[in-house]
PyMOL Python script that loads the backbone (N, CA, C, O; Angstrom):
from pymol import cmd

cmd.read_pdbstr("""\
ATOM      1  N   MET A   1     -83.542-166.662 -79.170  1.00  0.00           N
ATOM      2  CA  MET A   1     -83.700-166.182 -80.532  1.00  0.00           C
ATOM      3  C   MET A   1     -85.159-166.345 -80.939  1.00  0.00           C
ATOM      4  O   MET A   1     -85.762-167.402 -80.752  1.00  0.00           O
ATOM      5  N   VAL A   2     -85.689-165.315 -81.476  1.00  0.00           N
ATOM      6  CA  VAL A   2     -87.037-165.375 -82.033  1.00  0.00           C
ATOM      7  C   VAL A   2     -86.920-164.925 -83.482  1.00  0.00           C
ATOM      8  O   VAL A   2     -86.348-163.874 -83.771  1.00  0.00           O
ATOM      9  N   THR A   3     -87.456-165.712 -84.372  1.00  0.00           N
ATOM     10  CA  THR A   3     -87.400-165.390 -85.796  1.00  0.00           C
ATOM     11  C   THR A   3     -88.766-164.928 -86.245  1.00  0.00           C
ATOM     12  O   THR A   3     -89.709-164.877 -85.455  1.00  0.00           O
ATOM     13  N   LYS A   4     -88.869-164.593 -87.518  1.00  0.00           N
ATOM     14  CA  LYS A   4     -90.177-164.237 -88.073  1.00  0.00           C
ATOM     15  C   LYS A   4     -91.132-165.426 -87.997  1.00  0.00           C
ATOM     16  O   LYS A   4     -92.346-165.250 -87.902  1.00  0.00           O
ATOM     17  N   GLU A   5     -90.581-166.623 -88.037  1.00  0.00           N
ATOM     18  CA  GLU A   5     -91.401-167.830 -88.062  1.00  0.00           C
ATOM     19  C   GLU A   5     -91.654-168.421 -86.678  1.00  0.00           C
ATOM     20  O   GLU A   5     -92.618-169.164 -86.492  1.00  0.00           O
ATOM     21  N   ILE A   6     -90.806-168.102 -85.711  1.00  0.00           N
ATOM     22  CA  ILE A   6     -90.930-168.638 -84.357  1.00  0.00           C
ATOM     23  C   ILE A   6     -91.111-167.480 -83.393  1.00  0.00           C
ATOM     24  O   ILE A   6     -90.352-166.512 -83.415  1.00  0.00           O
ATOM     25  N   VAL A   7     -92.118-167.590 -82.554  1.00  0.00           N
ATOM     26  CA  VAL A   7     -92.400-166.515 -81.603  1.00  0.00           C
ATOM     27  C   VAL A   7     -92.543-167.073 -80.194  1.00  0.00           C
ATOM     28  O   VAL A   7     -92.853-168.247 -79.989  1.00  0.00           O
ATOM     29  N   LYS A   8     -92.306-166.196 -79.239  1.00  0.00           N
ATOM     30  CA  LYS A   8     -92.526-166.498 -77.826  1.00  0.00           C
ATOM     31  C   LYS A   8     -93.454-165.420 -77.288  1.00  0.00           C
ATOM     32  O   LYS A   8     -93.190-164.228 -77.444  1.00  0.00           O
ATOM     33  N   ASP A   9     -94.523-165.837 -76.663  1.00  0.00           N
ATOM     34  CA  ASP A   9     -95.485-164.904 -76.076  1.00  0.00           C
ATOM     35  C   ASP A   9     -95.959-165.527 -74.776  1.00  0.00           C
ATOM     36  O   ASP A   9     -96.536-166.615 -74.778  1.00  0.00           O
ATOM     37  N   LYS A  10     -95.719-164.846 -73.671  1.00  0.00           N
ATOM     38  CA  LYS A  10     -96.067-165.421 -72.367  1.00  0.00           C
ATOM     39  C   LYS A  10     -97.552-165.741 -72.261  1.00  0.00           C
ATOM     40  O   LYS A  10     -97.952-166.545 -71.420  1.00  0.00           O
ATOM     41  N   ASP A  11     -98.366-165.126 -73.096  1.00  0.00           N
ATOM     42  CA  ASP A  11     -99.801-165.383 -73.064  1.00  0.00           C
ATOM     43  C   ASP A  11    -100.228-166.559 -73.954  1.00  0.00           C
ATOM     44  O   ASP A  11    -101.393-166.954 -73.950  1.00  0.00           O
ATOM     45  N   ILE A  12     -99.289-167.106 -74.705  1.00  0.00           N
ATOM     46  CA  ILE A  12     -99.575-168.267 -75.556  1.00  0.00           C
ATOM     47  C   ILE A  12     -98.686-169.416 -75.102  1.00  0.00           C
ATOM     48  O   ILE A  12     -97.463-169.355 -75.231  1.00  0.00           O
ATOM     49  N   LEU A  13     -99.299-170.448 -74.576  1.00  0.00           N
ATOM     50  CA  LEU A  13     -98.596-171.631 -74.082  1.00  0.00           C
ATOM     51  C   LEU A  13     -97.472-171.273 -73.108  1.00  0.00           C
ATOM     52  O   LEU A  13     -96.441-171.945 -73.063  1.00  0.00           O
ATOM     53  N   GLY A  14     -97.681-170.217 -72.334  1.00  0.00           N
ATOM     54  CA  GLY A  14     -96.722-169.836 -71.298  1.00  0.00           C
ATOM     55  C   GLY A  14     -95.376-169.367 -71.810  1.00  0.00           C
ATOM     56  O   GLY A  14     -94.394-169.392 -71.068  1.00  0.00           O
ATOM     57  N   GLY A  15     -95.309-168.944 -73.051  1.00  0.00           N
ATOM     58  CA  GLY A  15     -94.063-168.422 -73.597  1.00  0.00           C
ATOM     59  C   GLY A  15     -93.190-169.457 -74.280  1.00  0.00           C
ATOM     60  O   GLY A  15     -92.059-169.155 -74.661  1.00  0.00           O
ATOM     61  N   VAL A  16     -93.695-170.670 -74.442  1.00  0.00           N
ATOM     62  CA  VAL A  16     -92.967-171.700 -75.168  1.00  0.00           C
ATOM     63  C   VAL A  16     -92.836-171.262 -76.622  1.00  0.00           C
ATOM     64  O   VAL A  16     -93.804-170.763 -77.196  1.00  0.00           O
ATOM     65  N   PRO A  17     -91.662-171.436 -77.236  1.00  0.00           N
ATOM     66  CA  PRO A  17     -91.521-171.073 -78.651  1.00  0.00           C
ATOM     67  C   PRO A  17     -92.505-171.862 -79.524  1.00  0.00           C
ATOM     68  O   PRO A  17     -92.573-173.089 -79.453  1.00  0.00           O
ATOM     69  N   ILE A  18     -93.261-171.134 -80.342  1.00  0.00           N
ATOM     70  CA  ILE A  18     -94.236-171.742 -81.241  1.00  0.00           C
ATOM     71  C   ILE A  18     -94.030-171.213 -82.652  1.00  0.00           C
ATOM     72  O   ILE A  18     -93.364-170.199 -82.862  1.00  0.00           O
ATOM     73  N   PHE A  19     -94.609-171.913 -83.606  1.00  0.00           N
ATOM     74  CA  PHE A  19     -94.605-171.410 -84.978  1.00  0.00           C
ATOM     75  C   PHE A  19     -95.652-170.309 -85.077  1.00  0.00           C
ATOM     76  O   PHE A  19     -96.793-170.481 -84.648  1.00  0.00           O
ATOM     77  N   ARG A  20     -95.251-169.180 -85.645  1.00  0.00           N
ATOM     78  CA  ARG A  20     -96.145-168.023 -85.773  1.00  0.00           C
ATOM     79  C   ARG A  20     -97.475-168.434 -86.396  1.00  0.00           C
ATOM     80  O   ARG A  20     -97.518-169.164 -87.386  1.00  0.00           O
ATOM     81  N   GLY A  21     -98.548-167.954 -85.799  1.00  0.00           N
ATOM     82  CA  GLY A  21     -99.873-168.216 -86.327  1.00  0.00           C
ATOM     83  C   GLY A  21    -100.443-169.570 -85.938  1.00  0.00           C
ATOM     84  O   GLY A  21    -101.521-169.948 -86.397  1.00  0.00           O
ATOM     85  N   THR A  22     -99.719-170.307 -85.085  1.00  0.00           N
ATOM     86  CA  THR A  22    -100.198-171.620 -84.632  1.00  0.00           C
ATOM     87  C   THR A  22    -100.063-171.685 -83.112  1.00  0.00           C
ATOM     88  O   THR A  22     -99.567-170.755 -82.476  1.00  0.00           O
ATOM     89  N   ARG A  23    -100.501-172.772 -82.563  1.00  0.00           N
ATOM     90  CA  ARG A  23    -100.247-173.089 -81.160  1.00  0.00           C
ATOM     91  C   ARG A  23     -99.400-174.362 -81.101  1.00  0.00           C
ATOM     92  O   ARG A  23     -99.471-175.130 -80.142  1.00  0.00           O
ATOM     93  N   ILE A  24     -98.604-174.563 -82.141  1.00  0.00           N
ATOM     94  CA  ILE A  24     -97.755-175.749 -82.227  1.00  0.00           C
ATOM     95  C   ILE A  24     -96.364-175.394 -81.723  1.00  0.00           C
ATOM     96  O   ILE A  24     -95.663-174.599 -82.349  1.00  0.00           O
ATOM     97  N   PRO A  25     -95.953-175.980 -80.590  1.00  0.00           N
ATOM     98  CA  PRO A  25     -94.611-175.707 -80.075  1.00  0.00           C
ATOM     99  C   PRO A  25     -93.535-176.258 -81.015  1.00  0.00           C
ATOM    100  O   PRO A  25     -93.700-177.317 -81.620  1.00  0.00           O
ATOM    101  N   VAL A  26     -92.454-175.528 -81.120  1.00  0.00           N
ATOM    102  CA  VAL A  26     -91.323-175.987 -81.920  1.00  0.00           C
ATOM    103  C   VAL A  26     -90.848-177.339 -81.397  1.00  0.00           C
ATOM    104  O   VAL A  26     -90.478-178.212 -82.182  1.00  0.00           O
ATOM    105  N   SER A  27     -90.855-177.515 -80.091  1.00  0.00           N
ATOM    106  CA  SER A  27     -90.392-178.772 -79.495  1.00  0.00           C
ATOM    107  C   SER A  27     -91.237-179.967 -79.933  1.00  0.00           C
ATOM    108  O   SER A  27     -90.768-181.104 -79.878  1.00  0.00           O
ATOM    109  N   GLN A  28     -92.454-179.729 -80.360  1.00  0.00           N
ATOM    110  CA  GLN A  28     -93.326-180.816 -80.808  1.00  0.00           C
ATOM    111  C   GLN A  28     -92.730-181.542 -81.999  1.00  0.00           C
ATOM    112  O   GLN A  28     -92.922-182.748 -82.151  1.00  0.00           O
ATOM    113  N   ILE A  29     -92.009-180.821 -82.845  1.00  0.00           N
ATOM    114  CA  ILE A  29     -91.366-181.443 -84.009  1.00  0.00           C
ATOM    115  C   ILE A  29     -90.432-182.550 -83.550  1.00  0.00           C
ATOM    116  O   ILE A  29     -90.420-183.636 -84.129  1.00  0.00           O
ATOM    117  N   PHE A  30     -89.651-182.279 -82.514  1.00  0.00           N
ATOM    118  CA  PHE A  30     -88.671-183.259 -82.040  1.00  0.00           C
ATOM    119  C   PHE A  30     -89.344-184.428 -81.334  1.00  0.00           C
ATOM    120  O   PHE A  30     -88.885-185.566 -81.439  1.00  0.00           O
ATOM    121  N   ALA A  31     -90.423-184.155 -80.620  1.00  0.00           N
ATOM    122  CA  ALA A  31     -91.181-185.233 -79.980  1.00  0.00           C
ATOM    123  C   ALA A  31     -91.785-186.158 -81.031  1.00  0.00           C
ATOM    124  O   ALA A  31     -91.764-187.379 -80.882  1.00  0.00           O
ATOM    125  N   LEU A  32     -92.321-185.570 -82.088  1.00  0.00           N
ATOM    126  CA  LEU A  32     -92.910-186.371 -83.151  1.00  0.00           C
ATOM    127  C   LEU A  32     -91.858-187.199 -83.877  1.00  0.00           C
ATOM    128  O   LEU A  32     -92.076-188.371 -84.182  1.00  0.00           O
ATOM    129  N   ARG A  33     -90.714-186.575 -84.150  1.00  0.00           N
ATOM    130  CA  ARG A  33     -89.631-187.298 -84.825  1.00  0.00           C
ATOM    131  C   ARG A  33     -89.134-188.451 -83.963  1.00  0.00           C
ATOM    132  O   ARG A  33     -88.884-189.544 -84.471  1.00  0.00           O
ATOM    133  N   SER A  34     -88.990-188.212 -82.656  1.00  0.00           N
ATOM    134  CA  SER A  34     -88.479-189.267 -81.783  1.00  0.00           C
ATOM    135  C   SER A  34     -89.494-190.398 -81.615  1.00  0.00           C
ATOM    136  O   SER A  34     -89.130-191.507 -81.223  1.00  0.00           O
ATOM    137  N   SER A  35     -90.766-190.118 -81.909  1.00  0.00           N
ATOM    138  CA  SER A  35     -91.785-191.171 -81.841  1.00  0.00           C
ATOM    139  C   SER A  35     -91.826-191.997 -83.123  1.00  0.00           C
ATOM    140  O   SER A  35     -92.578-192.967 -83.217  1.00  0.00           O
ATOM    141  N   GLY A  36     -91.018-191.614 -84.108  1.00  0.00           N
ATOM    142  CA  GLY A  36     -90.940-192.389 -85.344  1.00  0.00           C
ATOM    143  C   GLY A  36     -91.567-191.735 -86.555  1.00  0.00           C
ATOM    144  O   GLY A  36     -91.500-192.283 -87.655  1.00  0.00           O
ATOM    145  N   MET A  37     -92.175-190.576 -86.378  1.00  0.00           N
ATOM    146  CA  MET A  37     -92.785-189.908 -87.529  1.00  0.00           C
ATOM    147  C   MET A  37     -91.708-189.305 -88.427  1.00  0.00           C
ATOM    148  O   MET A  37     -90.676-188.837 -87.947  1.00  0.00           O
ATOM    149  N   THR A  38     -91.958-189.321 -89.715  1.00  0.00           N
ATOM    150  CA  THR A  38     -91.066-188.665 -90.668  1.00  0.00           C
ATOM    151  C   THR A  38     -91.520-187.218 -90.849  1.00  0.00           C
ATOM    152  O   THR A  38     -92.602-186.833 -90.406  1.00  0.00           O
ATOM    153  N   ASP A  39     -90.687-186.435 -91.501  1.00  0.00           N
ATOM    154  CA  ASP A  39     -91.082-185.056 -91.802  1.00  0.00           C
ATOM    155  C   ASP A  39     -92.383-185.051 -92.608  1.00  0.00           C
ATOM    156  O   ASP A  39     -93.264-184.226 -92.368  1.00  0.00           O
ATOM    157  N   ARG A  40     -92.498-185.965 -93.552  1.00  0.00           N
ATOM    158  CA  ARG A  40     -93.711-186.039 -94.377  1.00  0.00           C
ATOM    159  C   ARG A  40     -94.925-186.375 -93.514  1.00  0.00           C
ATOM    160  O   ARG A  40     -95.997-185.801 -93.708  1.00  0.00           O
ATOM    161  N   ASP A  41     -94.769-187.298 -92.561  1.00  0.00           N
ATOM    162  CA  ASP A  41     -95.867-187.627 -91.643  1.00  0.00           C
ATOM    163  C   ASP A  41     -96.299-186.383 -90.871  1.00  0.00           C
ATOM    164  O   ASP A  41     -97.491-186.110 -90.729  1.00  0.00           O
ATOM    165  N   ILE A  42     -95.324-185.642 -90.380  1.00  0.00           N
ATOM    166  CA  ILE A  42     -95.615-184.432 -89.600  1.00  0.00           C
ATOM    167  C   ILE A  42     -96.372-183.428 -90.461  1.00  0.00           C
ATOM    168  O   ILE A  42     -97.375-182.860 -90.030  1.00  0.00           O
ATOM    169  N   MET A  43     -95.884-183.214 -91.686  1.00  0.00           N
ATOM    170  CA  MET A  43     -96.537-182.253 -92.574  1.00  0.00           C
ATOM    171  C   MET A  43     -97.961-182.689 -92.911  1.00  0.00           C
ATOM    172  O   MET A  43     -98.853-181.850 -93.039  1.00  0.00           O
ATOM    173  N   ASN A  44     -98.178-183.988 -93.055  1.00  0.00           N
ATOM    174  CA  ASN A  44     -99.503-184.497 -93.399  1.00  0.00           C
ATOM    175  C   ASN A  44    -100.481-184.444 -92.229  1.00  0.00           C
ATOM    176  O   ASN A  44    -101.691-184.358 -92.437  1.00  0.00           O
ATOM    177  N   ASN A  45     -99.969-184.495 -91.009  1.00  0.00           N
ATOM    178  CA  ASN A  45    -100.836-184.564 -89.832  1.00  0.00           C
ATOM    179  C   ASN A  45    -100.955-183.254 -89.056  1.00  0.00           C
ATOM    180  O   ASN A  45    -101.820-183.124 -88.189  1.00  0.00           O
ATOM    181  N   TYR A  46    -100.108-182.301 -89.356  1.00  0.00           N
ATOM    182  CA  TYR A  46    -100.108-181.009 -88.663  1.00  0.00           C
ATOM    183  C   TYR A  46    -100.018-179.908 -89.709  1.00  0.00           C
ATOM    184  O   TYR A  46     -99.602-180.153 -90.841  1.00  0.00           O
ATOM    185  N   ALA A  47    -100.397-178.727 -89.339  1.00  0.00           N
ATOM    186  CA  ALA A  47    -100.324-177.586 -90.258  1.00  0.00           C
ATOM    187  C   ALA A  47     -98.901-177.018 -90.259  1.00  0.00           C
ATOM    188  O   ALA A  47     -98.680-175.856 -89.918  1.00  0.00           O
ATOM    189  N   ILE A  48     -97.951-177.857 -90.648  1.00  0.00           N
ATOM    190  CA  ILE A  48     -96.534-177.499 -90.641  1.00  0.00           C
ATOM    191  C   ILE A  48     -95.961-177.749 -92.026  1.00  0.00           C
ATOM    192  O   ILE A  48     -96.303-178.733 -92.682  1.00  0.00           O
ATOM    193  N   THR A  49     -95.087-176.852 -92.466  1.00  0.00           N
ATOM    194  CA  THR A  49     -94.439-177.009 -93.764  1.00  0.00           C
ATOM    195  C   THR A  49     -93.023-177.545 -93.579  1.00  0.00           C
ATOM    196  O   THR A  49     -92.483-177.532 -92.473  1.00  0.00           O
ATOM    197  N   LYS A  50     -92.437-178.011 -94.662  1.00  0.00           N
ATOM    198  CA  LYS A  50     -91.041-178.467 -94.628  1.00  0.00           C
ATOM    199  C   LYS A  50     -90.130-177.317 -94.196  1.00  0.00           C
ATOM    200  O   LYS A  50     -89.174-177.529 -93.450  1.00  0.00           O
ATOM    201  N   LYS A  51     -90.419-176.117 -94.655  1.00  0.00           N
ATOM    202  CA  LYS A  51     -89.623-174.956 -94.272  1.00  0.00           C
ATOM    203  C   LYS A  51     -89.666-174.766 -92.756  1.00  0.00           C
ATOM    204  O   LYS A  51     -88.636-174.486 -92.142  1.00  0.00           O
ATOM    205  N   GLN A  52     -90.839-174.913 -92.146  1.00  0.00           N
ATOM    206  CA  GLN A  52     -90.955-174.752 -90.701  1.00  0.00           C
ATOM    207  C   GLN A  52     -90.187-175.841 -89.954  1.00  0.00           C
ATOM    208  O   GLN A  52     -89.581-175.573 -88.917  1.00  0.00           O
ATOM    209  N   ILE A  53     -90.210-177.059 -90.475  1.00  0.00           N
ATOM    210  CA  ILE A  53     -89.444-178.142 -89.855  1.00  0.00           C
ATOM    211  C   ILE A  53     -87.961-177.816 -89.911  1.00  0.00           C
ATOM    212  O   ILE A  53     -87.252-177.984 -88.919  1.00  0.00           O
ATOM    213  N   ASP A  54     -87.485-177.354 -91.052  1.00  0.00           N
ATOM    214  CA  ASP A  54     -86.081-176.970 -91.190  1.00  0.00           C
ATOM    215  C   ASP A  54     -85.726-175.834 -90.242  1.00  0.00           C
ATOM    216  O   ASP A  54     -84.649-175.839 -89.645  1.00  0.00           O
ATOM    217  N   ILE A  55     -86.613-174.869 -90.098  1.00  0.00           N
ATOM    218  CA  ILE A  55     -86.392-173.755 -89.181  1.00  0.00           C
ATOM    219  C   ILE A  55     -86.314-174.262 -87.747  1.00  0.00           C
ATOM    220  O   ILE A  55     -85.502-173.770 -86.964  1.00  0.00           O
ATOM    221  N   ALA A  56     -87.142-175.233 -87.396  1.00  0.00           N
ATOM    222  CA  ALA A  56     -87.101-175.811 -86.049  1.00  0.00           C
ATOM    223  C   ALA A  56     -85.735-176.422 -85.765  1.00  0.00           C
ATOM    224  O   ALA A  56     -85.192-176.249 -84.673  1.00  0.00           O
ATOM    225  N   TYR A  57     -85.178-177.131 -86.732  1.00  0.00           N
ATOM    226  CA  TYR A  57     -83.853-177.730 -86.554  1.00  0.00           C
ATOM    227  C   TYR A  57     -82.784-176.658 -86.372  1.00  0.00           C
ATOM    228  O   TYR A  57     -81.926-176.777 -85.498  1.00  0.00           O
ATOM    229  N   ARG A  58     -82.833-175.617 -87.191  1.00  0.00           N
ATOM    230  CA  ARG A  58     -81.846-174.525 -87.066  1.00  0.00           C
ATOM    231  C   ARG A  58     -82.004-173.809 -85.731  1.00  0.00           C
ATOM    232  O   ARG A  58     -81.015-173.492 -85.071  1.00  0.00           O
ATOM    233  N   TYR A  59     -83.229-173.560 -85.343  1.00  0.00           N
ATOM    234  CA  TYR A  59     -83.518-172.892 -84.074  1.00  0.00           C
ATOM    235  C   TYR A  59     -82.944-173.699 -82.906  1.00  0.00           C
ATOM    236  O   TYR A  59     -82.301-173.144 -82.015  1.00  0.00           O
ATOM    237  N   ALA A  60     -83.181-175.006 -82.919  1.00  0.00           N
ATOM    238  CA  ALA A  60     -82.674-175.867 -81.852  1.00  0.00           C
ATOM    239  C   ALA A  60     -81.149-175.861 -81.818  1.00  0.00           C
ATOM    240  O   ALA A  60     -80.549-175.799 -80.744  1.00  0.00           O
ATOM    241  N   ALA A  61     -80.530-175.925 -82.979  1.00  0.00           N
ATOM    242  CA  ALA A  61     -79.064-175.929 -83.028  1.00  0.00           C
ATOM    243  C   ALA A  61     -78.496-174.645 -82.438  1.00  0.00           C
ATOM    244  O   ALA A  61     -77.518-174.682 -81.692  1.00  0.00           O
ATOM    245  N   ILE A  62     -79.098-173.526 -82.764  1.00  0.00           N
ATOM    246  CA  ILE A  62     -78.619-172.250 -82.247  1.00  0.00           C
ATOM    247  C   ILE A  62     -78.825-172.180 -80.740  1.00  0.00           C
ATOM    248  O   ILE A  62     -77.924-171.767 -80.009  1.00  0.00           O
ATOM    249  N   GLU A  63     -79.991-172.577 -80.274  1.00  0.00           N
ATOM    250  CA  GLU A  63     -80.287-172.553 -78.835  1.00  0.00           C
ATOM    251  C   GLU A  63     -79.348-173.488 -78.067  1.00  0.00           C
ATOM    252  O   GLU A  63     -78.830-173.119 -77.013  1.00  0.00           O
ATOM    253  N   LEU A  64     -79.134-174.672 -78.584  1.00  0.00           N
ATOM    254  CA  LEU A  64     -78.271-175.636 -77.902  1.00  0.00           C
ATOM    255  C   LEU A  64     -76.811-175.212 -77.881  1.00  0.00           C
ATOM    256  O   LEU A  64     -76.059-175.589 -76.982  1.00  0.00           O
ATOM    257  N   ASN A  65     -76.419-174.437 -78.859  1.00  0.00           N
ATOM    258  CA  ASN A  65     -75.047-173.949 -78.903  1.00  0.00           C
ATOM    259  C   ASN A  65     -74.857-172.678 -78.092  1.00  0.00           C
ATOM    260  O   ASN A  65     -73.748-172.150 -78.021  1.00  0.00           O
ATOM    261  N   GLY A  66     -75.920-172.183 -77.483  1.00  0.00           N
ATOM    262  CA  GLY A  66     -75.805-171.005 -76.621  1.00  0.00           C
ATOM    263  C   GLY A  66     -75.602-169.702 -77.348  1.00  0.00           C
ATOM    264  O   GLY A  66     -75.101-168.747 -76.755  1.00  0.00           O
ATOM    265  N   LYS A  67     -75.968-169.625 -78.606  1.00  0.00           N
ATOM    266  CA  LYS A  67     -75.780-168.395 -79.380  1.00  0.00           C
ATOM    267  C   LYS A  67     -76.632-167.260 -78.860  1.00  0.00           C
ATOM    268  O   LYS A  67     -76.367-166.097 -79.163  1.00  0.00           O
ATOM    269  N   ASN A  68     -77.647-167.577 -78.084  1.00  0.00           N
ATOM    270  CA  ASN A  68     -78.567-166.548 -77.596  1.00  0.00           C
ATOM    271  C   ASN A  68     -78.254-166.095 -76.179  1.00  0.00           C
ATOM    272  O   ASN A  68     -78.976-165.259 -75.636  1.00  0.00           O
ATOM    273  N   ARG A  69     -77.229-166.604 -75.583  1.00  0.00           N
ATOM    274  CA  ARG A  69     -76.921-166.231 -74.204  1.00  0.00           C
ATOM    275  C   ARG A  69     -76.430-164.805 -74.135  1.00  0.00           C
ATOM    276  O   ARG A  69     -75.670-164.344 -74.986  1.00  0.00           O
ATOM    277  N   LYS A  70     -76.883-164.113 -73.098  1.00  0.00           N
ATOM    278  CA  LYS A  70     -76.481-162.710 -72.948  1.00  0.00           C
ATOM    279  C   LYS A  70     -75.497-162.580 -71.817  1.00  0.00           C
ATOM    280  O   LYS A  70     -75.034-161.477 -71.525  1.00  0.00           O
TER     281      LYS A  70
END
""", "prot")
cmd.dss("prot")
cmd.show_as("cartoon", "prot")
cmd.util.cbc("prot")
cmd.orient("prot")
């Protein structure tokens, strides 16, 4: 699944899902959270909004549930 906010481009970070207009992988949100950072910490230290963090969670849930399988 690719949304307006999340894109995959093989020429940018090898096609890893990123937030549009950045080189920040969606997976980075989860790495930061697992390291102990809060959403507020992430927003303060990266060019990420609360909306983008929420989108990352929804994106992960959909991907993990296999909604995108063909």
